[in-house]
C-alpha positions as a Markdown table, in Angstrom:
| # | Residue | x | y | z |
|---|---|---|---|---|
| 1 | Gln | 9.8 | 28.9 | -6.2 |
| 2 | Val | 10.3 | 26.1 | -3.9 |
| 3 | Gln | 12.7 | 23.3 | -4.5 |
| 4 | Val | 13.2 | 20.4 | -2.5 |
| 5 | Val | 16.2 | 18.1 | -3.4 |
| 6 | Glu | 17.0 | 14.4 | -1.8 |
| 7 | Ser | 20.1 | 12.7 | -2.4 |
| 8 | Gly | 22.3 | 10.2 | -0.8 |
| 9 | Gly | 20.5 | 6.7 | -2.2 |
| 10 | Gly | 22.1 | 4.0 | -3.6 |
| 11 | Leu | 22.7 | 0.1 | -3.3 |
| 12 | Val | 23.8 | -1.3 | 0.0 |
| 13 | Gln | 24.4 | -4.5 | 1.4 |
| 14 | Pro | 22.0 | -6.0 | 4.4 |
| 15 | Gly | 23.4 | -4.4 | 7.6 |
| 16 | Gly | 25.0 | -1.8 | 6.0 |
| 17 | Ser | 24.4 | 2.3 | 6.5 |
| 18 | Leu | 23.3 | 5.0 | 4.1 |
| 19 | Arg | 22.8 | 8.7 | 5.0 |
| 20 | Leu | 20.0 | 10.6 | 3.1 |
| 21 | Ser | 20.1 | 14.4 | 2.6 |
| 22 | Cys | 17.4 | 16.5 | 1.9 |
| 23 | Thr | 17.5 | 20.5 | 1.5 |
| 24 | Ala | 15.0 | 23.0 | 0.5 |
| 25 | Ser | 15.7 | 26.0 | -1.4 |
| 26 | Gly | 14.1 | 28.9 | -2.8 |
| 27 | Val | 11.6 | 31.4 | -1.4 |
| 28 | Ile | 10.3 | 29.9 | 1.7 |
| 29 | Phe | 8.7 | 31.0 | 5.1 |
| 30 | Ser | 9.5 | 29.4 | 8.2 |
| 31 | Ile | 9.4 | 25.5 | 7.8 |
| 32 | Asn | 7.2 | 24.0 | 10.8 |
| 33 | Ala | 8.8 | 20.4 | 10.3 |
| 34 | Met | 10.4 | 17.8 | 7.6 |
| 35 | Tyr | 9.9 | 14.4 | 7.3 |
| 36 | Trp | 11.2 | 11.4 | 5.3 |
| 37 | Tyr | 8.5 | 8.8 | 3.7 |
| 38 | Arg | 9.1 | 5.6 | 1.4 |
| 39 | Gln | 7.1 | 4.1 | -1.2 |
| 40 | Ala | 8.0 | 0.3 | -2.0 |
| 41 | Ser | 7.4 | -0.9 | -5.4 |
| 42 | Gly | 3.7 | -1.7 | -5.7 |
| 43 | Lys | 3.1 | -0.3 | -2.4 |
| 44 | Gln | 1.6 | 3.0 | -0.4 |
| 45 | Arg | 3.8 | 5.7 | 0.7 |
| 46 | Asp | 4.5 | 5.6 | 4.2 |
| 47 | Leu | 5.9 | 8.0 | 7.2 |
| 48 | Val | 9.7 | 6.9 | 8.1 |
| 49 | Ala | 10.1 | 9.9 | 10.3 |
| 50 | Gln | 9.9 | 13.4 | 11.0 |
| 51 | Ile | 11.0 | 16.1 | 13.1 |
| 52 | Thr | 9.8 | 19.6 | 13.8 |
| 53 | Met | 12.1 | 22.8 | 14.0 |
| 54 | Gly | 12.1 | 22.3 | 17.8 |
| 55 | Gly | 13.8 | 19.0 | 17.3 |
| 56 | Gly | 11.0 | 16.7 | 18.6 |
| 57 | Thr | 11.1 | 13.6 | 16.8 |
| 58 | Asn | 8.7 | 10.5 | 15.7 |
| 59 | Tyr | 9.7 | 7.0 | 13.7 |
| 60 | Ala | 8.0 | 4.4 | 12.1 |
| 61 | Asp | 8.0 | 1.2 | 14.5 |
| 62 | Ser | 9.8 | -0.3 | 11.8 |
| 63 | Val | 12.9 | 2.2 | 11.9 |
| 64 | Lys | 12.8 | 2.8 | 15.8 |
| 65 | Gly | 16.7 | 2.2 | 16.7 |
| 66 | Arg | 18.1 | 1.7 | 13.3 |
| 67 | Phe | 17.2 | 5.2 | 11.5 |
| 68 | Thr | 18.1 | 9.1 | 13.0 |
| 69 | Ile | 16.4 | 11.9 | 11.8 |
| 70 | Ser | 18.2 | 14.9 | 12.2 |
| 71 | Arg | 18.1 | 18.6 | 11.1 |
| 72 | Asp | 20.2 | 22.0 | 10.0 |
| 73 | Asn | 17.4 | 24.6 | 10.5 |
| 74 | Ala | 20.2 | 27.4 | 9.0 |
| 75 | Lys | 20.7 | 25.0 | 6.0 |
| 76 | Asn | 16.9 | 24.0 | 5.9 |
| 77 | Thr | 18.5 | 20.1 | 5.6 |
| 78 | Val | 17.2 | 17.4 | 7.3 |
| 79 | Tyr | 19.1 | 14.2 | 7.2 |
| 80 | Leu | 18.2 | 10.3 | 7.5 |
| 81 | Gln | 21.0 | 8.1 | 9.0 |
| 82 | Met | 20.1 | 4.8 | 8.2 |
| 83 | Asn | 22.0 | 1.6 | 9.9 |
| 84 | Ser | 21.5 | -2.2 | 9.8 |
| 85 | Leu | 19.6 | -1.9 | 6.8 |
| 86 | Lys | 17.1 | -4.8 | 5.7 |
| 87 | Pro | 16.0 | -5.6 | 2.0 |
| 88 | Glu | 12.6 | -4.6 | 3.3 |
| 89 | Asp | 14.2 | -1.2 | 3.7 |
| 90 | Thr | 14.3 | -1.0 | 0.1 |
| 91 | Ala | 12.4 | 2.0 | -1.4 |
| 92 | Val | 11.9 | 5.4 | -3.1 |
| 93 | Tyr | 12.5 | 7.7 | -0.2 |
| 94 | Tyr | 10.7 | 11.2 | -0.3 |
| 95 | Cys | 11.5 | 14.0 | 1.7 |
| 96 | Lys | 8.3 | 16.5 | 2.7 |
| 97 | Val | 8.7 | 20.2 | 4.0 |
| 98 | Arg | 6.2 | 21.5 | 5.8 |
| 99 | Ser | 5.7 | 25.5 | 5.7 |
| 100 | Arg | 2.5 | 27.3 | 4.5 |
| 101 | Arg | 2.1 | 24.3 | 2.4 |
| 102 | Asp | 3.6 | 20.8 | 1.6 |
| 103 | Tyr | 6.4 | 20.4 | -0.9 |
| 104 | Trp | 7.9 | 17.2 | -1.6 |
| 105 | Gly | 11.0 | 16.3 | -3.3 |
| 106 | Gln | 11.5 | 13.8 | -5.9 |
| 107 | Gly | 13.0 | 10.8 | -4.1 |
| 108 | Thr | 15.8 | 8.7 | -4.0 |
| 109 | Gln | 16.1 | 5.3 | -4.6 |
| 110 | Val | 17.6 | 2.9 | -1.9 |
| 111 | Thr | 18.5 | -1.0 | -2.9 |
| 112 | Val | 19.4 | -3.1 | 0.2 |
| 113 | Ser | 20.6 | -6.2 | -1.5 |
| 114 | Ser | 23.5 | -8.8 | -1.6 |
């Protein structure tokens, strides 16, 4: 059984920072890549950033230069450092782990508001 657990969400003022974490545990075979998605209320779930186990990264245009994805392979953990946050970054952030299949976490709420 594989579990994917996100943490680090919360309420932050515009211009502030948050760091999200996501850890995969359980019987999991080699991880190919890890992803962060987000879903704002009433909208579709969109890709924010991805990282391969080799370290290759990709970002949505809306977060380039503000968000940084990184990973600790030994801990099956991926991070999302979010700086210069904007109200439009408000969403539930989900982690996805790609192994032999995709595994999703339950999400963590990020709210950017003054």
